[in-house]
PyMOL Python script that loads the backbone (N, CA, C, O; Angstrom):
from pymol import cmd

cmd.read_pdbstr("""\
ATOM      1  N   MET A   1     -22.100  45.977  46.675  1.00  0.00           N
ATOM      2  CA  MET A   1     -23.066  45.552  45.574  1.00  0.00           C
ATOM      3  C   MET A   1     -23.123  44.330  45.539  1.00  0.00           C
ATOM      4  O   MET A   1     -22.294  43.624  46.113  1.00  0.00           O
ATOM      5  N   ALA A   2     -24.233  43.818  44.777  1.00  0.00           N
ATOM      6  CA  ALA A   2     -24.698  42.800  45.040  1.00  0.00           C
ATOM      7  C   ALA A   2     -24.291  41.899  43.760  1.00  0.00           C
ATOM      8  O   ALA A   2     -24.519  42.402  42.660  1.00  0.00           O
ATOM      9  N   ARG A   3     -23.807  40.828  43.798  1.00  0.00           N
ATOM     10  CA  ARG A   3     -23.508  39.861  42.494  1.00  0.00           C
ATOM     11  C   ARG A   3     -24.572  39.516  41.591  1.00  0.00           C
ATOM     12  O   ARG A   3     -25.702  39.210  41.973  1.00  0.00           O
ATOM     13  N   ARG A   4     -24.194  39.570  40.362  1.00  0.00           N
ATOM     14  CA  ARG A   4     -25.374  38.916  39.668  1.00  0.00           C
ATOM     15  C   ARG A   4     -25.829  37.307  40.027  1.00  0.00           C
ATOM     16  O   ARG A   4     -24.989  36.678  40.670  1.00  0.00           O
ATOM     17  N   ILE A   5     -26.928  36.681  39.711  1.00  0.00           N
ATOM     18  CA  ILE A   5     -26.911  35.627  39.736  1.00  0.00           C
ATOM     19  C   ILE A   5     -26.275  34.940  38.594  1.00  0.00           C
ATOM     20  O   ILE A   5     -26.238  35.600  37.555  1.00  0.00           O
ATOM     21  N   ARG A   6     -25.588  33.338  38.555  1.00  0.00           N
ATOM     22  CA  ARG A   6     -25.096  33.053  37.737  1.00  0.00           C
ATOM     23  C   ARG A   6     -25.696  31.869  36.840  1.00  0.00           C
ATOM     24  O   ARG A   6     -25.157  31.228  35.938  1.00  0.00           O
ATOM     25  N   GLY A   7     -27.214  31.772  37.475  1.00  0.00           N
ATOM     26  CA  GLY A   7     -27.918  30.806  36.461  1.00  0.00           C
ATOM     27  C   GLY A   7     -28.947  30.381  37.489  1.00  0.00           C
ATOM     28  O   GLY A   7     -28.959  30.839  38.631  1.00  0.00           O
ATOM     29  N   PRO A   8     -30.115  29.168  36.871  1.00  0.00           N
ATOM     30  CA  PRO A   8     -31.211  29.229  37.428  1.00  0.00           C
ATOM     31  C   PRO A   8     -31.014  28.604  39.305  1.00  0.00           C
ATOM     32  O   PRO A   8     -30.366  27.617  39.650  1.00  0.00           O
ATOM     33  N   VAL A   9     -31.618  29.334  40.010  1.00  0.00           N
ATOM     34  CA  VAL A   9     -31.593  29.007  41.178  1.00  0.00           C
ATOM     35  C   VAL A   9     -32.792  28.239  41.819  1.00  0.00           C
ATOM     36  O   VAL A   9     -32.648  27.677  42.905  1.00  0.00           O
ATOM     37  N   ALA A  10     -33.919  28.220  41.173  1.00  0.00           N
ATOM     38  CA  ALA A  10     -34.908  27.746  41.641  1.00  0.00           C
ATOM     39  C   ALA A  10     -35.092  26.373  42.016  1.00  0.00           C
ATOM     40  O   ALA A  10     -35.076  25.542  41.107  1.00  0.00           O
ATOM     41  N   GLY A  11     -35.317  25.870  43.576  1.00  0.00           N
ATOM     42  CA  GLY A  11     -35.062  24.322  43.697  1.00  0.00           C
ATOM     43  C   GLY A  11     -33.731  23.973  44.371  1.00  0.00           C
ATOM     44  O   GLY A  11     -33.621  22.947  45.043  1.00  0.00           O
ATOM     45  N   ARG A  12     -32.683  24.864  44.181  1.00  0.00           N
ATOM     46  CA  ARG A  12     -31.532  24.444  44.314  1.00  0.00           C
ATOM     47  C   ARG A  12     -30.769  25.282  45.661  1.00  0.00           C
ATOM     48  O   ARG A  12     -30.811  26.496  45.864  1.00  0.00           O
ATOM     49  N   LEU A  13     -30.258  24.517  46.269  1.00  0.00           N
ATOM     50  CA  LEU A  13     -29.765  25.048  47.746  1.00  0.00           C
ATOM     51  C   LEU A  13     -28.505  26.472  47.496  1.00  0.00           C
ATOM     52  O   LEU A  13     -27.508  26.286  46.798  1.00  0.00           O
ATOM     53  N   VAL A  14     -28.743  27.638  48.090  1.00  0.00           N
ATOM     54  CA  VAL A  14     -28.377  28.902  47.992  1.00  0.00           C
ATOM     55  C   VAL A  14     -27.414  29.324  49.090  1.00  0.00           C
ATOM     56  O   VAL A  14     -28.128  29.351  50.092  1.00  0.00           O
ATOM     57  N   GLU A  15     -26.360  29.618  49.397  1.00  0.00           N
ATOM     58  CA  GLU A  15     -25.994  30.484  50.172  1.00  0.00           C
ATOM     59  C   GLU A  15     -25.692  31.662  50.367  1.00  0.00           C
ATOM     60  O   GLU A  15     -24.616  32.152  50.022  1.00  0.00           O
ATOM     61  N   VAL A  16     -26.666  32.309  50.987  1.00  0.00           N
ATOM     62  CA  VAL A  16     -26.394  33.920  50.780  1.00  0.00           C
ATOM     63  C   VAL A  16     -26.189  34.297  52.146  1.00  0.00           C
ATOM     64  O   VAL A  16     -26.759  33.768  53.101  1.00  0.00           O
ATOM     65  N   THR A  17     -25.073  35.547  52.230  1.00  0.00           N
ATOM     66  CA  THR A  17     -24.576  36.403  53.061  1.00  0.00           C
ATOM     67  C   THR A  17     -25.015  37.854  52.968  1.00  0.00           C
ATOM     68  O   THR A  17     -25.173  38.592  51.996  1.00  0.00           O
ATOM     69  N   THR A  18     -25.153  38.026  54.185  1.00  0.00           N
ATOM     70  CA  THR A  18     -26.081  39.900  54.263  1.00  0.00           C
ATOM     71  C   THR A  18     -25.033  41.044  55.617  1.00  0.00           C
ATOM     72  O   THR A  18     -25.243  41.209  56.819  1.00  0.00           O
ATOM     73  N   ARG A  19     -24.148  41.507  54.877  1.00  0.00           N
ATOM     74  CA  ARG A  19     -23.702  42.228  55.955  1.00  0.00           C
ATOM     75  C   ARG A  19     -24.091  43.530  56.823  1.00  0.00           C
ATOM     76  O   ARG A  19     -24.358  44.445  56.044  1.00  0.00           O
ATOM     77  N   THR A  20     -24.185  43.829  57.839  1.00  0.00           N
ATOM     78  CA  THR A  20     -24.933  45.057  58.364  1.00  0.00           C
ATOM     79  C   THR A  20     -23.968  46.296  57.594  1.00  0.00           C
ATOM     80  O   THR A  20     -22.892  46.071  57.040  1.00  0.00           O
ATOM     81  N   ILE A  21     -24.476  47.331  57.678  1.00  0.00           N
ATOM     82  CA  ILE A  21     -23.986  48.740  57.231  1.00  0.00           C
ATOM     83  C   ILE A  21     -22.670  49.113  57.776  1.00  0.00           C
ATOM     84  O   ILE A  21     -22.400  49.206  58.973  1.00  0.00           O
ATOM     85  N   HIS A  22     -21.841  49.326  56.738  1.00  0.00           N
ATOM     86  CA  HIS A  22     -20.280  49.504  57.395  1.00  0.00           C
ATOM     87  C   HIS A  22     -19.547  48.333  58.373  1.00  0.00           C
ATOM     88  O   HIS A  22     -18.547  48.514  59.068  1.00  0.00           O
ATOM     89  N   GLY A  23     -20.409  46.942  58.216  1.00  0.00           N
ATOM     90  CA  GLY A  23     -19.946  46.078  58.679  1.00  0.00           C
ATOM     91  C   GLY A  23     -20.082  46.239  60.590  1.00  0.00           C
ATOM     92  O   GLY A  23     -19.390  45.521  61.313  1.00  0.00           O
ATOM     93  N   ARG A  24     -21.077  47.290  61.174  1.00  0.00           N
ATOM     94  CA  ARG A  24     -21.178  47.385  62.574  1.00  0.00           C
ATOM     95  C   ARG A  24     -21.875  46.238  63.115  1.00  0.00           C
ATOM     96  O   ARG A  24     -22.642  45.454  62.556  1.00  0.00           O
ATOM     97  N   PHE A  25     -21.426  46.293  64.413  1.00  0.00           N
ATOM     98  CA  PHE A  25     -22.128  45.332  65.149  1.00  0.00           C
ATOM     99  C   PHE A  25     -23.107  45.213  65.820  1.00  0.00           C
ATOM    100  O   PHE A  25     -23.322  44.952  67.004  1.00  0.00           O
ATOM    101  N   PHE A  26     -23.841  45.482  64.748  1.00  0.00           N
ATOM    102  CA  PHE A  26     -25.273  45.422  65.201  1.00  0.00           C
ATOM    103  C   PHE A  26     -26.165  44.466  65.574  1.00  0.00           C
ATOM    104  O   PHE A  26     -27.299  44.766  65.947  1.00  0.00           O
ATOM    105  N   LEU A  27     -25.872  43.627  65.527  1.00  0.00           N
ATOM    106  CA  LEU A  27     -26.730  41.802  65.563  1.00  0.00           C
ATOM    107  C   LEU A  27     -25.942  41.222  67.103  1.00  0.00           C
ATOM    108  O   LEU A  27     -26.152  40.054  67.427  1.00  0.00           O
ATOM    109  N   ARG A  28     -25.192  41.965  67.848  1.00  0.00           N
ATOM    110  CA  ARG A  28     -24.731  41.577  68.990  1.00  0.00           C
ATOM    111  C   ARG A  28     -25.186  40.805  69.549  1.00  0.00           C
ATOM    112  O   ARG A  28     -26.033  41.417  70.199  1.00  0.00           O
ATOM    113  N   PRO A  29     -25.313  39.005  70.008  1.00  0.00           N
ATOM    114  CA  PRO A  29     -26.182  38.297  71.059  1.00  0.00           C
ATOM    115  C   PRO A  29     -26.901  39.042  72.285  1.00  0.00           C
ATOM    116  O   PRO A  29     -26.382  39.872  73.032  1.00  0.00           O
ATOM    117  N   GLY A  30     -27.902  38.671  72.311  1.00  0.00           N
ATOM    118  CA  GLY A  30     -28.583  39.056  73.298  1.00  0.00           C
ATOM    119  C   GLY A  30     -30.100  38.715  73.179  1.00  0.00           C
ATOM    120  O   GLY A  30     -30.573  38.484  72.066  1.00  0.00           O
ATOM    121  N   PRO A  31     -30.928  38.676  74.380  1.00  0.00           N
ATOM    122  CA  PRO A  31     -32.211  38.042  74.346  1.00  0.00           C
ATOM    123  C   PRO A  31     -33.073  39.079  73.256  1.00  0.00           C
ATOM    124  O   PRO A  31     -33.554  38.635  72.214  1.00  0.00           O
ATOM    125  N   GLN A  32     -33.172  40.304  73.601  1.00  0.00           N
ATOM    126  CA  GLN A  32     -33.740  41.191  73.043  1.00  0.00           C
ATOM    127  C   GLN A  32     -32.959  40.907  71.180  1.00  0.00           C
ATOM    128  O   GLN A  32     -33.639  40.388  70.294  1.00  0.00           O
ATOM    129  N   VAL A  33     -32.312  41.112  71.077  1.00  0.00           N
ATOM    130  CA  VAL A  33     -31.911  40.615  69.730  1.00  0.00           C
ATOM    131  C   VAL A  33     -32.113  39.775  68.708  1.00  0.00           C
ATOM    132  O   VAL A  33     -32.384  39.983  67.526  1.00  0.00           O
ATOM    133  N   ASN A  34     -31.893  38.519  69.503  1.00  0.00           N
ATOM    134  CA  ASN A  34     -32.238  37.319  69.031  1.00  0.00           C
ATOM    135  C   ASN A  34     -33.690  36.679  68.622  1.00  0.00           C
ATOM    136  O   ASN A  34     -34.021  35.967  67.674  1.00  0.00           O
ATOM    137  N   ALA A  35     -34.497  37.283  69.847  1.00  0.00           N
ATOM    138  CA  ALA A  35     -36.151  37.622  69.473  1.00  0.00           C
ATOM    139  C   ALA A  35     -36.578  38.386  68.182  1.00  0.00           C
ATOM    140  O   ALA A  35     -37.452  37.896  67.467  1.00  0.00           O
ATOM    141  N   ILE A  36     -35.967  39.611  67.853  1.00  0.00           N
ATOM    142  CA  ILE A  36     -36.227  40.347  66.861  1.00  0.00           C
ATOM    143  C   ILE A  36     -35.943  39.569  65.581  1.00  0.00           C
ATOM    144  O   ILE A  36     -36.730  39.526  64.636  1.00  0.00           O
ATOM    145  N   ILE A  37     -34.234  38.686  65.638  1.00  0.00           N
ATOM    146  CA  ILE A  37     -33.925  37.963  64.224  1.00  0.00           C
ATOM    147  C   ILE A  37     -34.854  37.253  64.222  1.00  0.00           C
ATOM    148  O   ILE A  37     -35.522  37.355  63.192  1.00  0.00           O
ATOM    149  N   LYS A  38     -35.386  36.214  65.284  1.00  0.00           N
ATOM    150  CA  LYS A  38     -36.137  34.960  65.025  1.00  0.00           C
ATOM    151  C   LYS A  38     -37.320  35.729  64.525  1.00  0.00           C
ATOM    152  O   LYS A  38     -37.426  35.479  63.324  1.00  0.00           O
ATOM    153  N   GLY A  39     -38.197  36.501  64.891  1.00  0.00           N
ATOM    154  CA  GLY A  39     -39.223  37.055  64.678  1.00  0.00           C
ATOM    155  C   GLY A  39     -39.340  37.364  63.051  1.00  0.00           C
ATOM    156  O   GLY A  39     -40.260  36.922  62.363  1.00  0.00           O
ATOM    157  N   VAL A  40     -38.314  38.152  62.570  1.00  0.00           N
ATOM    158  CA  VAL A  40     -38.089  38.570  61.569  1.00  0.00           C
ATOM    159  C   VAL A  40     -37.571  37.342  60.429  1.00  0.00           C
ATOM    160  O   VAL A  40     -37.578  37.625  59.231  1.00  0.00           O
ATOM    161  N   ILE A  41     -37.333  36.610  60.677  1.00  0.00           N
ATOM    162  CA  ILE A  41     -36.765  35.403  60.060  1.00  0.00           C
ATOM    163  C   ILE A  41     -37.953  34.673  59.808  1.00  0.00           C
ATOM    164  O   ILE A  41     -38.192  34.185  58.703  1.00  0.00           O
ATOM    165  N   GLY A  42     -38.834  34.564  60.950  1.00  0.00           N
ATOM    166  CA  GLY A  42     -40.127  33.743  60.828  1.00  0.00           C
ATOM    167  C   GLY A  42     -41.158  34.031  59.845  1.00  0.00           C
ATOM    168  O   GLY A  42     -41.700  33.272  59.042  1.00  0.00           O
ATOM    169  N   ARG A  43     -41.380  35.667  60.129  1.00  0.00           N
ATOM    170  CA  ARG A  43     -42.716  36.492  59.117  1.00  0.00           C
ATOM    171  C   ARG A  43     -41.905  36.371  57.925  1.00  0.00           C
ATOM    172  O   ARG A  43     -42.733  36.222  57.027  1.00  0.00           O
ATOM    173  N   ALA A  44     -40.382  36.344  57.252  1.00  0.00           N
ATOM    174  CA  ALA A  44     -40.712  36.430  56.089  1.00  0.00           C
ATOM    175  C   ALA A  44     -40.264  35.034  55.465  1.00  0.00           C
ATOM    176  O   ALA A  44     -39.807  35.020  54.321  1.00  0.00           O
ATOM    177  N   GLN A  45     -40.377  33.972  56.132  1.00  0.00           N
ATOM    178  CA  GLN A  45     -40.485  32.558  55.783  1.00  0.00           C
ATOM    179  C   GLN A  45     -41.668  32.423  55.387  1.00  0.00           C
ATOM    180  O   GLN A  45     -41.918  32.171  54.208  1.00  0.00           O
ATOM    181  N   ALA A  46     -42.673  32.582  56.384  1.00  0.00           N
ATOM    182  CA  ALA A  46     -43.838  32.496  56.322  1.00  0.00           C
ATOM    183  C   ALA A  46     -44.491  33.945  55.214  1.00  0.00           C
ATOM    184  O   ALA A  46     -45.704  33.888  55.012  1.00  0.00           O
ATOM    185  N   ARG A  47     -44.049  34.650  54.826  1.00  0.00           N
ATOM    186  CA  ARG A  47     -44.727  35.416  53.875  1.00  0.00           C
ATOM    187  C   ARG A  47     -44.187  34.913  52.323  1.00  0.00           C
ATOM    188  O   ARG A  47     -44.909  34.774  51.336  1.00  0.00           O
ATOM    189  N   TYR A  48     -42.817  34.697  52.394  1.00  0.00           N
ATOM    190  CA  TYR A  48     -42.633  34.228  51.177  1.00  0.00           C
ATOM    191  C   TYR A  48     -42.353  33.155  50.976  1.00  0.00           C
ATOM    192  O   TYR A  48     -42.047  32.885  49.815  1.00  0.00           O
ATOM    193  N   GLY A  49     -42.330  32.143  51.926  1.00  0.00           N
ATOM    194  CA  GLY A  49     -42.247  30.462  51.889  1.00  0.00           C
ATOM    195  C   GLY A  49     -41.109  29.841  51.092  1.00  0.00           C
ATOM    196  O   GLY A  49     -41.165  28.906  50.293  1.00  0.00           O
ATOM    197  N   MET A  50     -40.102  30.539  51.473  1.00  0.00           N
ATOM    198  CA  MET A  50     -38.852  30.085  50.915  1.00  0.00           C
ATOM    199  C   MET A  50     -38.323  29.008  52.273  1.00  0.00           C
ATOM    200  O   MET A  50     -38.379  29.213  53.486  1.00  0.00           O
ATOM    201  N   THR A  51     -37.840  27.897  51.553  1.00  0.00           N
ATOM    202  CA  THR A  51     -37.235  26.566  52.763  1.00  0.00           C
ATOM    203  C   THR A  51     -35.835  27.517  53.323  1.00  0.00           C
ATOM    204  O   THR A  51     -35.132  28.110  52.505  1.00  0.00           O
ATOM    205  N   ILE A  52     -35.656  27.546  54.277  1.00  0.00           N
ATOM    206  CA  ILE A  52     -34.322  28.092  55.285  1.00  0.00           C
ATOM    207  C   ILE A  52     -33.610  26.452  55.758  1.00  0.00           C
ATOM    208  O   ILE A  52     -34.322  25.774  56.499  1.00  0.00           O
ATOM    209  N   PHE A  53     -32.663  26.039  55.459  1.00  0.00           N
ATOM    210  CA  PHE A  53     -32.075  24.955  56.070  1.00  0.00           C
ATOM    211  C   PHE A  53     -31.187  25.731  57.420  1.00  0.00           C
ATOM    212  O   PHE A  53     -31.835  25.599  58.459  1.00  0.00           O
ATOM    213  N   ALA A  54     -30.428  26.171  57.541  1.00  0.00           N
ATOM    214  CA  ALA A  54     -29.766  26.693  58.231  1.00  0.00           C
ATOM    215  C   ALA A  54     -29.296  28.237  58.347  1.00  0.00           C
ATOM    216  O   ALA A  54     -28.724  28.813  57.421  1.00  0.00           O
ATOM    217  N   LEU A  55     -29.527  28.695  59.286  1.00  0.00           N
ATOM    218  CA  LEU A  55     -28.643  30.059  59.582  1.00  0.00           C
ATOM    219  C   LEU A  55     -27.927  30.510  60.649  1.00  0.00           C
ATOM    220  O   LEU A  55     -28.060  30.178  61.827  1.00  0.00           O
ATOM    221  N   ILE A  56     -27.238  31.207  60.220  1.00  0.00           N
ATOM    222  CA  ILE A  56     -26.090  31.141  61.497  1.00  0.00           C
ATOM    223  C   ILE A  56     -25.973  33.138  61.658  1.00  0.00           C
ATOM    224  O   ILE A  56     -25.873  33.712  60.574  1.00  0.00           O
ATOM    225  N   VAL A  57     -25.988  33.923  62.761  1.00  0.00           N
ATOM    226  CA  VAL A  57     -26.425  35.199  62.772  1.00  0.00           C
ATOM    227  C   VAL A  57     -24.888  35.412  63.643  1.00  0.00           C
ATOM    228  O   VAL A  57     -24.539  34.648  64.543  1.00  0.00           O
ATOM    229  N   MET A  58     -24.022  36.673  63.146  1.00  0.00           N
ATOM    230  CA  MET A  58     -22.879  37.130  63.686  1.00  0.00           C
ATOM    231  C   MET A  58     -23.447  38.505  64.066  1.00  0.00           C
ATOM    232  O   MET A  58     -24.572  38.913  63.774  1.00  0.00           O
ATOM    233  N   SER A  59     -22.429  39.210  64.813  1.00  0.00           N
ATOM    234  CA  SER A  59     -22.419  40.446  65.172  1.00  0.00           C
ATOM    235  C   SER A  59     -22.679  41.461  63.762  1.00  0.00           C
ATOM    236  O   SER A  59     -23.743  42.073  63.655  1.00  0.00           O
ATOM    237  N   GLY A  60     -21.574  41.570  62.684  1.00  0.00           N
ATOM    238  CA  GLY A  60     -21.523  41.950  61.575  1.00  0.00           C
ATOM    239  C   GLY A  60     -22.115  41.590  60.616  1.00  0.00           C
ATOM    240  O   GLY A  60     -22.364  42.326  59.661  1.00  0.00           O
ATOM    241  N   HIS A  61     -22.558  39.966  60.741  1.00  0.00           N
ATOM    242  CA  HIS A  61     -23.308  39.728  59.442  1.00  0.00           C
ATOM    243  C   HIS A  61     -23.941  38.576  59.274  1.00  0.00           C
ATOM    244  O   HIS A  61     -23.663  37.865  60.240  1.00  0.00           O
ATOM    245  N   HIS A  62     -24.689  37.998  58.498  1.00  0.00           N
ATOM    246  CA  HIS A  62     -25.275  36.412  58.864  1.00  0.00           C
ATOM    247  C   HIS A  62     -25.190  35.794  57.470  1.00  0.00           C
ATOM    248  O   HIS A  62     -25.016  36.447  56.441  1.00  0.00           O
ATOM    249  N   HIS A  63     -25.343  34.344  57.548  1.00  0.00           N
ATOM    250  CA  HIS A  63     -25.091  33.722  56.773  1.00  0.00           C
ATOM    251  C   HIS A  63     -26.998  32.537  56.258  1.00  0.00           C
ATOM    252  O   HIS A  63     -27.701  31.966  57.091  1.00  0.00           O
ATOM    253  N   GLY A  64     -27.116  32.557  55.519  1.00  0.00           N
ATOM    254  CA  GLY A  64     -28.315  31.228  55.274  1.00  0.00           C
ATOM    255  C   GLY A  64     -28.063  30.329  54.358  1.00  0.00           C
ATOM    256  O   GLY A  64     -27.472  30.687  53.339  1.00  0.00           O
ATOM    257  N   LEU A  65     -28.491  28.868  54.545  1.00  0.00           N
ATOM    258  CA  LEU A  65     -28.476  28.507  53.377  1.00  0.00           C
ATOM    259  C   LEU A  65     -30.222  27.983  53.112  1.00  0.00           C
ATOM    260  O   LEU A  65     -31.028  27.401  53.838  1.00  0.00           O
ATOM    261  N   VAL A  66     -30.273  28.387  52.057  1.00  0.00           N
ATOM    262  CA  VAL A  66     -31.825  28.757  51.737  1.00  0.00           C
ATOM    263  C   VAL A  66     -31.933  27.875  50.276  1.00  0.00           C
ATOM    264  O   VAL A  66     -31.031  27.564  49.499  1.00  0.00           O
ATOM    265  N   VAL A  67     -33.763  27.528  50.200  1.00  0.00           N
ATOM    266  CA  VAL A  67     -33.740  26.936  48.175  1.00  0.00           C
ATOM    267  C   VAL A  67     -35.036  27.878  48.523  1.00  0.00           C
ATOM    268  O   VAL A  67     -35.933  27.859  49.366  1.00  0.00           O
ATOM    269  N   PRO A  68     -34.635  28.753  47.367  1.00  0.00           N
ATOM    270  CA  PRO A  68     -35.869  29.762  46.760  1.00  0.00           C
ATOM    271  C   PRO A  68     -36.558  29.071  45.623  1.00  0.00           C
ATOM    272  O   PRO A  68     -35.926  28.328  44.872  1.00  0.00           O
ATOM    273  N   THR A  69     -37.732  29.279  45.492  1.00  0.00           N
ATOM    274  CA  THR A  69     -38.761  28.709  44.250  1.00  0.00           C
ATOM    275  C   THR A  69     -38.377  29.603  43.176  1.00  0.00           C
ATOM    276  O   THR A  69     -38.869  29.180  42.130  1.00  0.00           O
ATOM    277  N   SER A  70     -37.783  30.541  43.014  1.00  0.00           N
ATOM    278  CA  SER A  70     -37.789  31.521  41.963  1.00  0.00           C
ATOM    279  C   SER A  70     -36.446  32.294  42.072  1.00  0.00           C
ATOM    280  O   SER A  70     -36.156  32.479  43.254  1.00  0.00           O
ATOM    281  N   SER A  71     -35.631  32.749  41.289  1.00  0.00           N
ATOM    282  CA  SER A  71     -34.768  33.563  41.494  1.00  0.00           C
ATOM    283  C   SER A  71     -35.016  34.986  42.199  1.00  0.00           C
ATOM    284  O   SER A  71     -34.136  35.632  42.769  1.00  0.00           O
ATOM    285  N   ARG A  72     -36.478  35.399  42.055  1.00  0.00           N
ATOM    286  CA  ARG A  72     -37.032  36.668  42.435  1.00  0.00           C
ATOM    287  C   ARG A  72     -36.717  36.573  43.922  1.00  0.00           C
ATOM    288  O   ARG A  72     -36.200  37.511  44.530  1.00  0.00           O
ATOM    289  N   GLN A  73     -37.040  35.426  44.486  1.00  0.00           N
ATOM    290  CA  GLN A  73     -37.007  35.362  45.954  1.00  0.00           C
ATOM    291  C   GLN A  73     -35.881  35.655  46.570  1.00  0.00           C
ATOM    292  O   GLN A  73     -36.091  35.981  47.739  1.00  0.00           O
ATOM    293  N   LEU A  74     -34.525  35.675  46.195  1.00  0.00           N
ATOM    294  CA  LEU A  74     -33.178  36.061  46.464  1.00  0.00           C
ATOM    295  C   LEU A  74     -33.342  37.428  46.825  1.00  0.00           C
ATOM    296  O   LEU A  74     -32.901  37.790  47.917  1.00  0.00           O
ATOM    297  N   SER A  75     -33.992  38.363  45.963  1.00  0.00           N
ATOM    298  CA  SER A  75     -33.871  39.888  46.125  1.00  0.00           C
ATOM    299  C   SER A  75     -34.766  40.273  47.388  1.00  0.00           C
ATOM    300  O   SER A  75     -34.852  41.447  47.748  1.00  0.00           O
TER     301      SER A  75
END
""", "prot")
cmd.dss("prot")
cmd.show_as("cartoon", "prot")
cmd.util.cbc("prot")
cmd.orient("prot")
């Protein structure tokens, strides 16, 4: 379950963590998985215009440091 946003986030650096279903290792590194992740993140950034400072993808989850322009972008 997601946590409530605790205050205004527009223009602030936010850390976002997302887990895979049941914490399963669906994101194991490999050429094909890496290419898919880069494509999805690149397309999302181009479509929604959120600034991404850092992204680390592990087998069962990922962390991102982002700056949204509105609270709605985090969903």
